C-alpha positions, 0 to 999 in steps of 0.5 A: 156314372154307372157301375158294373158289378164284377166278381174274380174267380181265382184269386192267385197272383194275377187274380189277386191283381184283378182284385186289386185294380177293380177294387179301385175302379169308378166303374167296378163295384167288386161283390165278390171273389171265388178260389179253392184257397179259404187262406186266399180268400180270406185275406182277400175279403179282409184286404178288399170287403169282398164276399169269398167263396170256395165254390165258384158256383155260389159266385155265379148264382149271384143275380147282381153280378153282371160280369166276370174276371176268371183268373184260374190255371188254365186247364179249367178255363173252360169249365168256369167259363162255361159256367159263367156264360150259363148264368149269363155272365159277361167274361174276361178270361185271362190268357191263353183262352183255354187249352185246346182249340176245341174248348176255346171254340165251345166257348165262344159259340155258347157267348154268342148262343147266350148273348154275353160277352167273351174277352180274352185277357192279353194284357200286352196290348195294353201296354203304352208302348205297344199301343203307341207303336201301333199308333206310329206303324198305322202313320207309316213312320217305318214303313212297311212291317217287315220283321218282328223279333220278340225276347220275353225270358226271365226266371222259372215262376212258381205259379206255374204248374200246368203249361209250358213256356211257350203257352204261357210267356210266346202267346203275349208276342204271338197275339201282339204280331197279329196285332201290330201286322193286321195280316193272316198267318201262312206258317208256324215253325217252332223249336222247343224243349225242356232243360230237365228230364223230369219236366212234363213241360218245354222251359225254352222256345224258339218260334218263328210265324210267316204272315201272308204279306211275307213278313216274318216274326220271331220269339224267343221266351224260356224260363232260364234267364236269371233276370226278366227282359221283354223286348220287341223290335220291328223292322220297317222298310223306313225304320226300326222301332224298339219296344221295352215292355217293361220300362213302357219304353220306345225307340225309333230309328228311321229317316227322321228322329222321333222323340217319343213321349210315353204316359206310363199306364198299368196295362191291366188297369186299361184292359179292365177299363175296357172290358168294363166300358164294352159291357156299359155299351154293349159294344164288342171287346177289343180283344174278342174270344176270337183273337184269343182263340188265333193266339192259342192256334199260333202257339198250337201249331208251333208246339205241333212243329217242335214234335213234328220237326217241320213247318206246320201250316195254319189252314191245318189248324183251321 
């Protein structure tokens, strides 16, 4: 089996998971990692045997590395990804694709010009329960989708320093709804705020998205709930699908009872395998830079809506 030489830039919580999964994959040969923390690098070098660099440019200058995962904080995505593209590397950048629409557009254009792949890491798309829900929807099990309600709540993660809860959490479900509805977004309405006066970013948000077929998506997210909940309920003209992201389970309510069996898989493993297969075969990644841009536009529209206290037409962000 052909293997792809890979590197990981940023080995914090998510980046270390990329390292762990690549290390176990037959399709990957983990060559090097980069992080500003020497302590983190030593830990990764000792555990996984990958060469470590405090300067990510040294990693990118290695001609043997064909593809990289970029797992740095959101505000650094643009700088790192642009350098990776400049060095001819295929890139999987963790969600959100970038901090601004302009940054994302520049990254997409640069990748196309350089002839390299740019994939966005929306890992929930690879959750087996989401994949099954998509299959059931496409088979018409619940008829046409009328609405979706997502609840993604939990305590504040100490690692998050540079963004609010909407761009960290809500963007997952915005991408999933875009994936499942397969309709153009018409407008977005957001209401969000911080529970603490000294906080720069919101810690709770409610977002409503109207789609072209008059269906609606509603998302509740926060960093205030003492327990984690990750749920999605899809209402159709002929039934309901309830998804539990954490349990990787589905319940279907409708005219006919459904016994839904789901084989549990680690979504990140499926995501990285998909990325490497696309690199090997010269195919478009399952989640493109354009997909990442659309999800980013949706969450930016929600933030703008909250500030201006009015719905934002998606056309305004194109």
